[in-house]
Legacy VTK file of the C-alpha trace (Angstrom):
# vtk DataFile Version 3.0
C-alpha trace
ASCII
DATASET POLYDATA
POINTS 268 float
-85.174 -14.741 -106.159
-83.156 -15.486 -103.022
-83.520 -18.915 -101.484
-85.177 -19.196 -98.043
-82.568 -18.784 -95.318
-83.036 -22.299 -93.971
-82.320 -23.738 -97.416
-79.246 -21.525 -97.779
-77.889 -22.956 -94.520
-78.671 -26.503 -95.626
-76.942 -25.909 -98.951
-73.927 -24.453 -97.176
-73.722 -27.562 -95.019
-73.835 -29.707 -98.149
-71.010 -27.645 -99.621
-68.986 -28.210 -96.442
-69.729 -31.968 -96.354
-71.614 -31.583 -93.074
-73.837 -34.660 -92.772
-76.438 -33.430 -90.267
-78.028 -30.028 -89.722
-80.969 -29.038 -87.572
-82.612 -25.914 -86.186
-84.001 -25.147 -82.735
-85.690 -21.994 -81.506
-83.929 -20.380 -78.549
-87.353 -20.285 -76.893
-87.451 -24.093 -76.751
-84.882 -24.092 -73.922
-87.445 -22.291 -71.743
-89.869 -25.224 -71.880
-88.403 -28.114 -69.829
-88.739 -31.476 -71.560
-87.459 -33.655 -68.708
-86.094 -33.228 -65.204
-83.444 -32.124 -64.483
-83.482 -29.713 -67.397
-80.772 -27.388 -68.761
-80.031 -24.695 -66.136
-80.736 -21.137 -67.277
-77.070 -20.101 -67.408
-76.394 -22.813 -70.020
-79.195 -21.729 -72.377
-78.505 -19.900 -75.667
-79.691 -16.425 -74.648
-77.617 -16.576 -71.454
-74.564 -16.900 -73.716
-75.602 -14.687 -76.665
-78.711 -12.637 -75.778
-79.562 -11.932 -79.426
-80.057 -15.614 -80.223
-83.328 -16.517 -81.904
-82.244 -19.790 -83.506
-79.620 -22.398 -82.742
-78.259 -24.160 -85.814
-76.832 -27.565 -84.924
-74.429 -29.366 -87.235
-73.114 -32.912 -86.941
-70.265 -34.841 -88.547
-70.129 -38.626 -88.122
-67.222 -40.636 -86.764
-66.319 -43.508 -89.078
-67.299 -46.778 -87.392
-64.409 -48.961 -88.670
-61.913 -46.445 -87.261
-63.806 -46.126 -83.984
-63.658 -49.915 -83.594
-59.889 -49.724 -83.119
-60.319 -47.642 -79.952
-58.455 -46.942 -77.834
-55.900 -46.181 -80.555
-53.906 -43.433 -82.216
-56.091 -44.073 -85.290
-59.313 -43.065 -83.512
-57.493 -40.319 -81.601
-56.464 -38.621 -84.849
-59.892 -39.075 -86.466
-61.530 -37.509 -83.418
-59.269 -34.454 -83.720
-60.028 -34.178 -87.442
-63.794 -34.272 -86.901
-63.506 -31.629 -84.174
-61.475 -29.368 -86.453
-63.966 -29.776 -89.286
-66.824 -28.907 -86.929
-65.110 -25.737 -85.766
-64.248 -24.655 -89.297
-67.712 -25.461 -90.651
-69.637 -23.667 -87.902
-67.394 -20.618 -88.323
-67.982 -20.538 -92.086
-71.738 -20.859 -91.579
-71.648 -17.934 -89.153
-69.674 -15.870 -91.685
-72.313 -16.549 -94.334
-75.119 -15.514 -91.995
-73.296 -12.358 -90.922
-72.763 -11.376 -94.545
-76.469 -11.899 -95.168
-77.233 -9.440 -92.359
-78.006 -11.889 -89.527
-75.630 -11.426 -86.549
-74.329 -14.888 -85.684
-71.587 -16.590 -83.682
-70.029 -20.043 -83.934
-69.516 -22.051 -80.765
-66.574 -24.399 -80.215
-67.468 -28.066 -80.299
-66.133 -28.268 -76.707
-66.190 -25.616 -74.032
-64.135 -26.825 -71.113
-60.458 -26.245 -72.016
-58.833 -29.579 -71.261
-59.493 -32.971 -69.709
-57.761 -31.934 -66.487
-60.095 -28.929 -66.215
-63.104 -31.105 -67.037
-62.114 -33.450 -64.226
-62.584 -30.640 -61.719
-65.640 -29.077 -63.375
-67.365 -31.787 -65.463
-69.440 -29.552 -67.729
-69.060 -27.456 -70.879
-70.564 -23.966 -71.078
-73.115 -25.179 -73.652
-74.540 -28.623 -74.414
-74.618 -29.404 -78.143
-76.301 -32.703 -77.276
-79.358 -30.904 -75.915
-79.329 -28.591 -78.919
-79.330 -31.605 -81.260
-82.184 -33.118 -79.257
-84.279 -29.941 -79.468
-83.508 -29.629 -83.181
-84.986 -33.078 -83.776
-81.758 -34.773 -84.873
-82.050 -37.614 -82.356
-82.683 -38.478 -78.729
-80.789 -39.691 -75.696
-79.673 -43.259 -75.144
-78.668 -45.100 -71.980
-75.072 -44.103 -72.833
-76.137 -40.446 -72.315
-75.283 -39.672 -75.938
-77.593 -38.421 -78.673
-78.562 -41.345 -80.890
-79.334 -40.515 -84.518
-81.105 -42.688 -87.109
-78.183 -42.554 -89.514
-75.192 -42.932 -87.215
-76.444 -43.896 -83.769
-74.262 -42.051 -81.214
-71.311 -41.874 -83.627
-71.747 -38.166 -84.371
-69.968 -35.078 -83.050
-71.991 -31.853 -82.855
-71.483 -28.132 -82.593
-73.753 -25.098 -82.881
-74.188 -21.648 -84.373
-76.222 -18.995 -82.566
-78.007 -16.548 -84.855
-80.555 -13.774 -84.488
-82.244 -15.038 -87.657
-85.623 -16.599 -87.026
-85.628 -20.019 -88.653
-88.320 -22.598 -88.095
-87.151 -25.267 -85.647
-87.396 -29.015 -86.035
-89.706 -31.334 -84.121
-88.366 -33.245 -81.130
-87.942 -36.943 -81.899
-90.092 -38.528 -79.193
-89.891 -42.175 -80.298
-86.827 -43.567 -78.455
-84.051 -44.850 -80.687
-82.270 -46.597 -77.812
-83.031 -50.342 -77.761
-81.920 -50.670 -74.112
-79.639 -53.566 -75.073
-77.226 -52.433 -72.317
-74.149 -53.177 -74.438
-72.811 -49.739 -73.547
-73.283 -50.382 -69.825
-71.652 -53.816 -70.011
-68.605 -52.792 -72.049
-67.725 -49.640 -70.089
-64.287 -50.425 -68.611
-64.815 -48.141 -65.600
-68.519 -48.855 -64.918
-69.464 -45.208 -65.473
-72.921 -45.951 -66.928
-76.174 -46.977 -65.285
-79.071 -48.937 -66.743
-81.626 -46.177 -66.223
-82.702 -43.973 -69.128
-81.280 -40.470 -69.427
-81.384 -38.249 -67.401
-81.993 -40.602 -64.454
-79.072 -42.810 -65.438
-76.555 -40.028 -65.899
-72.885 -40.844 -66.570
-70.420 -40.855 -63.695
-68.564 -37.981 -65.346
-65.565 -37.897 -63.046
-64.876 -41.597 -63.514
-65.336 -41.315 -67.275
-63.105 -38.238 -67.406
-60.394 -39.930 -65.337
-60.218 -42.715 -67.932
-60.000 -40.160 -70.747
-57.235 -38.364 -68.878
-55.259 -41.579 -68.558
-55.735 -42.432 -72.252
-54.748 -38.912 -73.302
-51.343 -39.356 -71.664
-50.737 -42.075 -74.247
-52.336 -40.181 -77.164
-55.088 -42.775 -77.532
-58.069 -40.874 -76.121
-61.046 -40.758 -76.163
-62.354 -44.130 -75.011
-65.292 -44.598 -77.413
-66.369 -48.044 -76.179
-69.978 -47.106 -75.396
-70.558 -45.615 -78.832
-68.854 -48.246 -80.960
-71.029 -51.090 -79.597
-74.359 -49.244 -79.894
-76.571 -51.161 -82.387
-78.464 -48.047 -83.519
-77.629 -46.409 -86.842
-77.778 -47.075 -90.560
-73.972 -46.904 -90.641
-73.937 -50.431 -89.204
-75.544 -51.737 -92.401
-73.226 -49.633 -94.549
-70.145 -51.174 -92.938
-71.662 -54.659 -92.426
-71.421 -54.371 -88.643
-74.854 -55.678 -87.631
-73.663 -58.664 -85.568
-72.962 -57.778 -81.903
-70.622 -60.772 -81.612
-68.012 -58.916 -83.645
-66.924 -57.094 -80.475
-66.287 -60.315 -78.568
-62.573 -60.539 -79.272
-62.499 -64.152 -78.131
-64.881 -65.090 -80.963
-62.799 -66.721 -83.746
-65.498 -65.992 -86.343
-64.352 -62.363 -86.445
-60.624 -62.890 -85.934
-59.695 -60.968 -89.097
-61.334 -57.856 -87.623
-59.727 -58.372 -84.229
-56.274 -58.682 -85.838
-56.876 -55.473 -87.788
-57.891 -53.575 -84.639
-54.917 -54.916 -82.720
-52.587 -53.734 -85.465
-53.899 -50.172 -85.118
-53.671 -50.375 -81.319
-50.016 -51.435 -81.551
-48.889 -47.999 -82.700
-48.641 -44.726 -80.859
-47.707 -44.400 -77.195
-48.444 -47.178 -74.742
LINES 1 269
268 0 1 2 3 4 5 6 7 8 9 10 11 12 13 14 15 16 17 18 19 20 21 22 23 24 25 26 27 28 29 30 31 32 33 34 35 36 37 38 39 40 41 42 43 44 45 46 47 48 49 50 51 52 53 54 55 56 57 58 59 60 61 62 63 64 65 66 67 68 69 70 71 72 73 74 75 76 77 78 79 80 81 82 83 84 85 86 87 88 89 90 91 92 93 94 95 96 97 98 99 100 101 102 103 104 105 106 107 108 109 110 111 112 113 114 115 116 117 118 119 120 121 122 123 124 125 126 127 128 129 130 131 132 133 134 135 136 137 138 139 140 141 142 143 144 145 146 147 148 149 150 151 152 153 154 155 156 157 158 159 160 161 162 163 164 165 166 167 168 169 170 171 172 173 174 175 176 177 178 179 180 181 182 183 184 185 186 187 188 189 190 191 192 193 194 195 196 197 198 199 200 201 202 203 204 205 206 207 208 209 210 211 212 213 214 215 216 217 218 219 220 221 222 223 224 225 226 227 228 229 230 231 232 233 234 235 236 237 238 239 240 241 242 243 244 245 246 247 248 249 250 251 252 253 254 255 256 257 258 259 260 261 262 263 264 265 266 267
């Protein structure tokens, strides 16, 4: 007897070492959850009219590598995670197509380049909102999706399929602790203290910093996600003390020296 389709997708994700997977009905985009909501042209059926279900997959970014940011170390990890997301979503779509369910994989980004994003600060589809509707997490003050396992240290992408798969439940209990560490550490003051979507990121300022870092091959910034206290990965890597990111604190000097070593390589 064939396994239920949802379980086949979950098993495929396990095979591909994809840590997070969720499902959201395409209909859920038509029921605004907060204001402003996702404009109609950015919803799944505006991109692929046959969509019945959006499958969202997530791969975490390793916290000890992220802590070296901005660095060539984090820059290369970020590229690796993006590549794995693209390959994994494509392979999931192949499986679904072979099972008789027309499906397409979306790129993890949809804006071309940082210079393009600077002029038009939006991708053609928001994987963050898809992850939210699939019940994988909810928004923090840093405008990122926070997850129980990894906080905001997850990259997402999506697969659109005409298969009808039961969607997850939205996670209504906020994961964000409103500690404001992300707001305080932002080097360009691009974040506000209000909850999302009221406190939306100053995208052009944030993008300008990324553009500058990319010239030196040490983008993205990553500050607002490395200091977030949410996520079981903090326990896994023994990173539960916020003072570790105060690089004037001698108690954590061995970590600071390690990060500085990584930051010393690559372009300046």
